[in-house]
C-alpha positions as CSV (number, residue, x, y, z in Angstrom):
1,X,108.6,126.5,49.7
2,X,109.5,125.7,53.3
3,X,111.7,122.7,54.0
4,X,109.6,119.8,55.2
5,X,110.4,118.8,58.8
6,X,111.9,115.3,59.1
7,X,109.8,112.6,60.5
8,X,110.2,112.4,64.2
9,X,112.2,109.5,65.6
10,X,109.4,109.2,68.1
11,X,106.9,108.4,65.4
12,X,109.2,106.2,63.4
13,X,110.0,104.3,66.5
14,X,106.4,103.3,67.2
15,X,106.3,100.2,65.0
16,X,109.5,98.7,66.3
17,X,108.6,99.6,69.9
18,X,105.5,97.6,69.4
19,X,107.6,94.6,68.3
20,X,109.7,95.0,71.4
21,X,106.5,94.8,73.4
22,X,105.7,91.4,71.8
23,X,109.2,90.1,72.7
24,X,108.6,91.4,76.3
25,X,105.4,89.5,76.5
26,X,107.1,86.3,75.4
27,X,109.9,86.9,78.0
28,X,107.4,87.3,80.8
29,X,105.5,84.2,79.8
30,X,108.7,82.2,79.6
31,X,109.7,83.4,83.1
32,X,106.4,82.2,84.5
33,X,106.8,78.8,82.8
34,X,110.4,78.4,84.0
35,X,109.7,79.5,87.6
36,X,106.9,76.9,87.8
37,X,108.8,74.0,86.2
38,X,111.6,71.7,87.3
39,X,114.0,74.6,86.3
40,X,112.5,76.9,89.0
41,X,115.3,76.3,91.6
42,X,118.0,76.8,89.0
43,X,116.3,80.0,87.8
44,X,116.3,81.4,91.4
45,X,119.9,80.2,92.0
46,X,121.2,81.8,88.8
47,X,119.7,85.2,89.6
48,X,121.0,85.0,93.2
49,X,124.6,84.2,92.1
50,X,127.2,86.9,92.6
51,X,129.3,88.4,89.8
52,X,131.8,90.6,91.7
53,X,130.1,92.9,94.2
54,X,126.5,92.4,92.9
55,X,124.2,89.5,92.2
56,X,123.1,88.7,88.7
57,X,119.6,90.2,89.5
58,X,121.2,93.4,90.9
59,X,123.4,93.7,87.8
60,X,120.2,93.5,85.7
61,X,118.1,95.9,87.9
62,X,120.9,98.4,88.7
63,X,123.1,98.1,85.7
64,X,121.2,97.1,82.6
65,X,118.2,99.1,83.7
66,X,120.4,102.2,84.0
67,X,120.8,101.9,80.2
68,X,117.1,101.6,79.9
69,X,116.6,104.8,81.9
70,X,119.3,106.4,79.7
71,X,117.2,105.6,76.7
72,X,114.0,106.9,78.4
73,X,115.8,110.1,79.3
74,X,116.9,110.6,75.7
75,X,113.3,110.1,74.6
76,X,112.0,112.6,77.1
77,X,114.6,115.2,76.1
78,X,114.0,114.6,72.4
79,X,110.3,114.9,72.6
80,X,110.3,117.9,75.0
81,X,112.7,119.9,72.7
82,X,111.6,118.9,69.2
83,X,108.8,116.4,69.2
84,X,105.3,115.6,70.3
85,X,105.8,117.3,73.6
86,X,107.6,120.4,72.3
87,X,104.7,122.8,73.0
88,X,102.3,123.2,75.9
89,X,99.3,122.5,73.6
90,X,100.8,119.2,72.6
91,X,101.7,118.4,76.2
92,X,98.2,119.2,77.7
93,X,96.2,116.1,76.9
94,X,98.9,113.4,77.6
95,X,100.3,115.4,80.4
96,X,97.0,115.8,82.3
97,X,96.1,112.2,81.4
98,X,99.4,111.0,82.9
99,X,98.8,113.0,86.1
100,X,95.3,111.5,86.5
101,X,96.7,108.1,85.6
102,X,99.3,108.3,88.4
103,X,97.2,109.8,91.1
104,X,94.0,107.6,91.0
105,X,95.8,104.2,90.9
106,X,97.9,105.3,93.9
107,X,94.8,106.3,95.7
108,X,93.1,103.0,95.0
109,X,96.2,101.1,96.1
110,X,96.3,103.0,99.4
111,X,92.6,102.4,100.0
112,X,93.3,98.7,100.2
113,X,96.6,98.9,102.1
114,X,96.4,102.0,104.3
115,X,96.1,100.0,107.5
116,X,99.5,98.4,107.0
117,X,102.4,100.8,107.1
118,X,104.7,98.3,105.4
119,X,102.3,97.8,102.4
120,X,101.8,101.5,102.1
121,X,105.3,101.8,100.7
122,X,104.1,100.3,97.5
123,X,101.7,103.1,96.6
124,X,103.5,104.0,93.4
125,X,103.5,100.5,91.9
126,X,100.3,100.8,89.9
127,X,101.1,104.4,88.8
128,X,103.3,103.3,85.9
129,X,102.5,102.5,82.2
130,X,104.6,100.1,80.2
131,X,105.0,101.7,76.8
132,X,106.4,98.6,75.1
133,X,103.6,96.3,76.3
134,X,100.9,98.9,75.5
135,X,102.1,99.6,72.1
136,X,102.5,95.9,71.5
137,X,98.8,95.4,72.1
138,X,98.0,98.4,69.8
139,X,100.1,96.8,67.1
140,X,97.8,93.8,67.1
141,X,94.9,96.1,66.1
142,X,96.5,97.5,62.9
143,X,94.8,100.4,61.3
144,X,91.7,100.1,63.5
145,X,93.4,102.6,65.9
146,X,94.1,106.1,64.6
147,X,97.7,107.1,64.5
148,X,96.8,110.1,66.8
149,X,95.9,107.7,69.6
150,X,99.2,105.8,69.2
151,X,101.0,109.1,69.6
152,X,98.8,110.0,72.6
153,X,99.6,106.7,74.3
154,X,103.3,107.0,73.7
155,X,103.5,110.6,74.8
156,X,101.5,109.8,78.0
157,X,103.7,106.9,78.7
158,X,106.8,109.0,78.3
159,X,105.5,111.6,80.8
160,X,104.5,108.8,83.0
161,X,108.1,107.5,82.9
162,X,109.3,111.0,83.9
163,X,106.9,110.9,86.8
164,X,108.2,107.5,87.8
165,X,111.8,108.7,87.7
166,X,111.0,111.6,90.0
167,X,109.1,109.2,92.4
168,X,112.0,106.8,92.5
169,X,114.5,109.6,93.2
170,X,112.4,111.2,95.9
171,X,110.5,108.3,97.6
172,X,112.6,105.2,97.0
173,X,116.1,106.5,98.0
174,X,117.9,104.7,100.8
175,X,120.3,106.3,103.3
176,X,122.5,108.9,101.5
177,X,126.3,109.0,101.4
178,X,127.0,112.7,101.2
179,X,130.5,112.1,99.9
180,X,129.5,109.9,97.0
181,X,126.5,112.2,96.2
182,X,128.9,115.1,96.1
183,X,131.3,113.2,93.8
184,X,128.3,112.3,91.5
185,X,127.3,116.0,91.4
186,X,130.9,116.9,90.4
187,X,130.8,114.4,87.5
188,X,127.4,115.7,86.5
189,X,128.8,119.2,86.5
190,X,131.6,118.0,84.2
191,X,129.0,116.5,81.8
192,X,127.1,119.9,81.7
193,X,130.4,121.8,81.0
194,X,131.1,119.5,78.1
195,X,127.6,120.1,76.7
196,X,128.1,123.9,77.0
197,X,131.5,123.7,75.4
198,X,130.0,122.0,72.4
199,X,131.6,118.6,72.8
200,X,129.9,116.3,70.2
201,X,131.8,113.1,70.6
202,X,129.8,110.5,72.5
203,X,132.7,108.6,74.1
204,X,133.6,111.3,76.7
205,X,129.9,111.5,77.8
206,X,129.7,107.7,78.1
207,X,132.9,107.3,80.0
208,X,131.9,110.0,82.5
209,X,128.4,108.5,82.6
210,X,129.9,105.2,83.8
211,X,131.7,107.1,86.6
212,X,128.4,108.9,87.4
213,X,126.6,105.6,87.6
214,X,129.3,104.2,90.1
215,X,129.0,107.2,92.4
216,X,125.2,107.3,92.3
217,X,125.1,103.6,93.1
218,X,127.3,104.1,96.1
219,X,125.4,107.3,97.2
220,X,122.2,105.5,98.1
221,X,120.1,107.1,95.3
222,X,119.0,104.4,92.9
223,X,121.7,103.9,90.3
224,X,119.3,104.0,87.4
225,X,118.8,107.8,88.0
226,X,122.3,108.2,86.6
227,X,121.0,107.1,83.2
228,X,118.4,109.9,83.1
229,X,120.9,112.5,84.3
230,X,123.4,111.4,81.7
231,X,120.7,111.6,79.0
232,X,119.8,115.2,79.9
233,X,123.4,116.3,79.2
234,X,123.7,114.6,75.7
235,X,123.5,117.4,73.1
236,X,120.6,117.7,70.6
237,X,121.8,119.8,67.7
238,X,119.4,122.0,65.9
239,X,119.6,123.5,62.4
240,X,119.3,127.3,61.9
241,X,115.7,126.8,60.7
242,X,114.6,125.2,63.9
243,X,114.7,121.6,62.8
244,X,116.8,119.0,64.5
245,X,120.1,118.0,62.8
246,X,119.5,114.3,62.8
247,X,122.8,113.3,61.2
248,X,125.1,115.4,63.5
249,X,123.2,115.2,66.8
250,X,124.9,113.1,69.5
251,X,121.5,112.5,71.1
252,X,120.1,111.0,67.9
253,X,123.2,108.8,67.3
254,X,123.0,107.4,70.9
255,X,119.2,106.9,70.7
256,X,119.5,105.0,67.4
257,X,122.4,103.0,68.8
258,X,120.5,101.9,72.0
259,X,117.2,101.3,70.3
260,X,117.5,97.7,69.4
261,X,119.5,96.7,72.5
262,X,116.9,98.3,74.8
263,X,113.8,97.0,73.0
264,X,115.0,93.5,72.2
265,X,117.6,92.7,74.9
266,X,117.6,94.8,78.0
267,X,113.8,95.1,78.7
268,X,113.1,91.4,77.8
269,X,116.0,90.3,80.1
270,X,114.6,92.5,82.9
271,X,111.1,91.0,82.3
272,X,112.5,87.4,82.3
273,X,114.5,88.1,85.5
274,X,111.7,89.7,87.5
275,X,108.4,88.2,86.2
276,X,109.1,84.7,87.4
277,X,107.0,83.9,90.4
278,X,106.2,80.4,91.7
279,X,102.5,79.7,91.9
280,X,102.9,76.5,93.8
281,X,100.6,76.3,96.7
282,X,98.8,79.6,95.8
283,X,95.0,79.5,95.4
284,X,92.6,82.0,94.0
285,X,92.5,83.6,97.4
286,X,95.8,85.3,96.8
287,X,94.0,87.7,94.3
288,X,92.0,89.0,97.3
289,X,95.0,89.8,99.3
290,X,95.1,93.6,100.0
291,X,98.5,94.0,98.3
292,X,97.6,92.0,95.2
293,X,94.1,93.5,95.0
294,X,95.4,97.1,95.4
295,X,98.0,96.6,92.6
296,X,95.7,94.9,90.2
297,X,92.7,97.2,90.7
298,X,95.0,100.2,90.7
299,X,96.2,99.3,87.2
300,X,92.8,98.3,85.7
301,X,90.3,100.6,87.4
302,X,92.7,103.4,88.5
303,X,94.3,103.9,85.1
304,X,90.9,103.9,83.3
305,X,89.3,106.4,85.7
306,X,92.5,108.5,86.1
307,X,93.5,108.8,82.4
308,X,90.0,109.0,81.0
309,X,88.7,111.3,83.7
310,X,91.5,113.8,83.4
311,X,91.3,113.7,79.6
312,X,87.5,114.3,79.6
313,X,88.0,117.3,82.0
314,X,90.8,118.7,79.8
315,X,88.8,118.4,76.6
316,X,85.6,119.7,78.1
317,X,87.4,122.8,79.5
318,X,89.0,123.5,76.2
319,X,92.5,122.8,77.4
320,X,93.0,120.1,74.8
321,X,91.3,118.4,71.9
322,X,90.2,114.9,71.3
323,X,93.0,113.1,69.2
324,X,92.3,113.5,65.5
325,X,90.1,110.8,64.1
326,X,89.5,109.2,67.5
327,X,86.2,108.6,69.3
328,X,85.5,108.7,73.1
329,X,85.2,104.9,73.2
330,X,88.6,104.5,71.5
331,X,90.1,107.0,74.0
332,X,88.6,104.8,76.8
333,X,90.2,101.7,75.2
334,X,93.6,103.4,75.2
335,X,93.0,104.5,78.9
336,X,92.5,100.8,79.7
337,X,95.8,99.9,77.9
338,X,97.6,102.4,80.2
339,X,96.8,99.8,82.9
340,X,99.5,97.6,81.5
341,X,102.1,98.5,84.0
342,X,104.8,95.8,83.6
343,X,108.4,97.0,83.5
344,X,108.3,100.2,85.6
345,X,105.7,98.7,88.0
346,X,107.9,95.7,88.6
347,X,110.9,97.9,89.1
348,X,109.1,100.1,91.7
349,X,107.8,97.0,93.4
350,X,111.4,95.7,93.9
351,X,112.4,99.1,95.4
352,X,109.3,99.3,97.6
353,X,109.9,95.9,99.3
354,X,113.6,95.2,99.1
355,X,114.6,91.7,100.4
356,X,111.0,90.7,101.1
357,X,110.4,87.8,98.6
358,X,106.8,87.2,99.8
359,X,105.7,90.8,99.2
360,X,107.6,90.9,95.9
361,X,105.7,87.8,94.8
362,X,102.4,89.4,95.7
363,X,103.4,92.5,93.7
364,X,104.3,90.4,90.7
365,X,101.0,88.5,90.8
366,X,99.0,91.8,91.1
367,X,101.0,93.3,88.2
368,X,100.6,90.3,86.0
369,X,96.9,89.9,86.7
370,X,96.1,93.6,86.4
371,X,98.2,94.1,83.3
372,X,96.6,91.0,81.7
373,X,93.0,92.2,82.4
374,X,93.8,95.8,81.3
375,X,95.4,94.6,78.1
376,X,92.6,92.2,77.2
377,X,89.8,94.8,78.0
378,X,91.7,97.5,76.2
379,X,92.2,95.3,73.1
380,X,88.5,94.2,73.2
381,X,87.2,97.8,73.5
382,X,89.4,99.0,70.6
383,X,88.6,96.0,68.5
384,X,84.8,96.4,68.8
385,X,84.7,100.3,68.9
386,X,83.2,101.7,65.7
387,X,85.7,103.9,63.8
388,X,85.0,107.6,63.9
389,X,83.7,108.9,60.5
390,X,86.3,111.1,58.8
391,X,85.6,114.7,59.5
392,X,83.3,113.9,62.5
């Protein structure tokens, strides 16, 4: 009898990832309360204070988030090599859904902001899906949602994250320091050599990874890209039968080691530091501002049309199958949840409008409004959708 394949870390991670999403929701809500209370000035001052060469906010966005991107990179590599994205048939539906879910929101955003060349820089803001938030909402629905849809949402969000990493590297890179970029490339080459030589201890990878982060930060490419590059060099050991060697794989050890820190510390800290926006003096008219409207509608309408449209086309053409046990209505509900674009959307928004507090506040309001509406509508659709009969 063939040896049973071990349960994927990806699937076992879903429940705790959802819990992390609930913590993130609480952190974002707390940031809004603090920013609009008597503590608001202290909140802004604390984030602006300098610790060495960087402000507290920069340490969070460039330092802590590099660890988040390291974790994202590990997830991407793990799932591509031996998980839900290991074969083209498994990648088809979430992959095409992710492409549609990035393209249509960007198009909707540009439709509202095309006349302003400054605002056009934010085209990628509504293209991202927040896996922690989305799975947090799904967790509230319990067994009303088939496990196949949870896997679909998580796989789509991972591919979405990969697309966001590429977008950040290509479109949101400042002036380049050729020397520092060359030094970063040399360090990356060293990491690849260690991988090829079969080095399995994590410490050498992490030490060189810190050096890589330093040179990438100085090069002009956003420092978080160093986290993804480091992740791609961490070895994933496989057994002769083709299954992953969980106990002896450096990738698994690092993934497990980072899991709780990322889900329950790093991402909530990022959310608390970036979600706080003062609403003093703002009326309902701010929601009709082209920037805010482009972001919010891009998330709500763009994700629904993009993800659902691409998925319908893929299934109708026979390129993919409807997730097992799921209905079309439930798939639409999950497409709505993809409009929760918190962490990565905020991150891209900070890169799109650096140093412009007014535009960053508009981005935050659009993201918060769009994510709230998308989350509520997605939850409502999935809560009311009839369950698909078994075998249907």
